[in-house]
C-alpha positions in Angstrom: 106.9 88.6 91.3 103.1 88.2 91.2 101.9 91.3 89.3 98.3 90.4 90.2 98.4 92.3 93.5 99.6 95.4 91.7 97.4 95.0 88.7 94.3 95.1 90.9 95.1 98.7 91.8 94.1 101.4 89.4 96.8 104.0 89.1 96.8 107.5 87.7 99.6 109.3 85.8 100.8 111.3 88.8 104.2 110.9 90.4 104.0 110.9 94.2 106.7 111.8 96.6 106.2 110.8 100.3 108.6 112.8 102.6 109.4 111.8 106.1 111.8 113.4 108.5 114.6 111.0 109.1 115.6 107.3 109.1 114.0 104.8 111.5 115.9 104.8 114.8 115.8 101.0 114.7 118.3 100.1 112.0 116.6 96.7 111.4 113.5 98.6 110.0 115.6 100.9 107.8 115.3 100.3 104.0 118.7 101.2 102.6 118.7 102.1 98.9 122.3 103.3 98.5 123.4 100.4 96.2 120.2 100.5 94.2 119.2 102.9 91.4 116.7 104.9 93.5 116.6 108.7 94.0 117.0 108.5 97.8 119.5 106.7 100.0 116.8 105.6 102.4 113.2 104.7 101.4 111.3 106.7 104.0 108.6 104.8 105.9 109.3 101.5 103.9 110.1 98.8 106.4 113.0 96.6 105.4 111.7 93.3 106.7 107.9 93.4 106.6 107.5 89.7 107.2 109.1 89.8 110.6 107.7 93.1 111.8 105.0 93.2 114.4 101.9 95.5 114.0 103.4 98.4 116.0 106.6 98.4 113.9 104.5 98.8 110.8 102.4 101.7 112.1 104.0 104.5 110.0 104.3 102.4 106.9 100.8 101.0 107.1 99.3 104.4 107.6 101.2 106.0 104.8 100.1 103.2 102.5 96.5 103.7 103.7 96.8 107.4 102.7 98.3 106.6 99.3 95.9 103.8 98.4 93.2 102.8 100.9 93.2 100.9 104.2 92.0 97.7 102.4 94.7 98.0 99.6 97.3 98.7 102.3 96.3 95.5 104.1 96.4 93.5 100.8 99.8 94.8 99.9 101.3 94.2 103.3 99.8 90.6 103.4 101.3 90.0 99.9 104.7 91.2 100.9 104.7 89.2 104.1 103.5 86.0 102.4 106.1 86.4 99.7 108.9 87.7 101.9 109.4 90.8 99.8 112.3 93.0 101.1 112.0 96.7 101.7 114.2 97.7 98.7 112.1 95.5 96.4 108.9 97.0 97.8 110.2 100.6 97.2 111.2 99.6 93.6 107.8 97.9 93.0 105.9 101.0 94.1 108.1 103.1 91.9 107.7 100.9 88.9 104.0 100.3 89.1 102.7 103.5 90.6 105.5 106.2 90.4 105.6 106.5 94.2 108.8 107.5 95.8 109.8 107.7 99.5 112.4 110.2 100.7 113.4 111.8 104.0 113.7 115.5 104.6 117.3 115.2 105.8 118.3 114.1 102.3 117.8 117.7 101.0 120.2 117.4 98.0 118.4 114.3 96.8 115.0 115.9 97.4 116.0 119.0 95.5 117.4 116.9 92.5 114.2 114.8 92.5 111.9 117.8 92.5 113.9 119.6 89.8 113.7 116.4 87.6 110.0 115.9 88.2 108.8 119.5 88.6 105.5 119.3 86.8 101.8 119.6 87.8 101.8 115.8 87.8 104.0 115.7 90.9 102.2 115.3 94.2 104.2 115.6 97.4 103.0 114.8 100.9 105.1 116.2 103.7 105.0 114.4 107.1 107.3 116.8 108.9 106.5 120.3 110.0 110.2 121.3 109.4 109.6 120.9 105.7 106.3 122.8 105.4 107.8 126.2 104.6 111.0 125.0 102.9 111.6 126.7 99.5 112.4 123.3 98.0 108.7 122.6 98.1 107.2 126.0 98.0 108.9 126.9 94.7 107.9 123.8 92.9 105.0 123.2 90.5 103.9 120.2 92.6 100.7 119.9 94.4 101.7 119.9 98.1 99.9 118.1 100.9 100.9 118.4 104.6 99.9 116.0 107.4 101.0 115.0 110.8 103.7 112.3 111.1 102.1 108.8 111.0 104.1 107.3 113.9 102.5 106.6 117.2 104.1 109.6 118.9 101.6 111.8 120.6 97.8 111.4 120.5 97.4 111.2 116.7 95.5 107.9 116.3 92.3 109.8 115.4 94.0 111.6 112.5 94.7 108.2 110.9 91.4 106.5 111.6 90.3 106.8 108.0 93.7 105.5 106.7 94.7 102.7 109.0 93.1 99.2 108.8 94.3 98.6 112.3 92.4 101.6 113.6 90.5 101.2 116.8 87.4 102.7 115.2 86.8 105.3 117.8 84.6 107.3 115.4 86.2 110.7 116.0 84.3 113.7 114.6 85.9 115.6 111.7 87.0 119.2 112.3 84.5 120.3 109.7 81.6 118.5 111.4 82.5 120.1 114.8 82.8 123.6 113.2 79.5 123.2 111.4 77.4 121.5 114.0 78.9 122.1 117.4 80.7 125.5 117.4 78.8 128.7 118.0 78.7 130.7 114.9 
């Protein structure tokens, strides 16, 4: 493994948990972690075979990486994984080992609960990508810093919400909610 791609990224001391809703419907995209020492059976959003995925199959994973790092870093990582044919389980383990980033799905409630109990400190940051989880006591009662965002898949008209995070964005230049409230809305 070439650590150079990872060593270029400045990491902090936080542990990050990325929570999706459920497994990919397409089983070829699914990153199964059941026979690997990992806190979740499936690494949410992590695509199993990055090298052979087309751009649309990488939408959710690419956008999540853009949120965690930056669009440029997401692109560099995906290009590195494609070039070196790195599998989904290895990607999940690399992100865990280098940056303390974990990917779990909401349907794995027992695993989520165990993970949060084990890592329940102010250094835990959780981003929830499923509305079902927003009010769940598992998250509300933790010491973690909680972030909530719309699901990164292409479902619905959400491309503008990911424009700042996705290096494949069409660059429509949507206005922010704050900009509209401050400069367009009648006060």
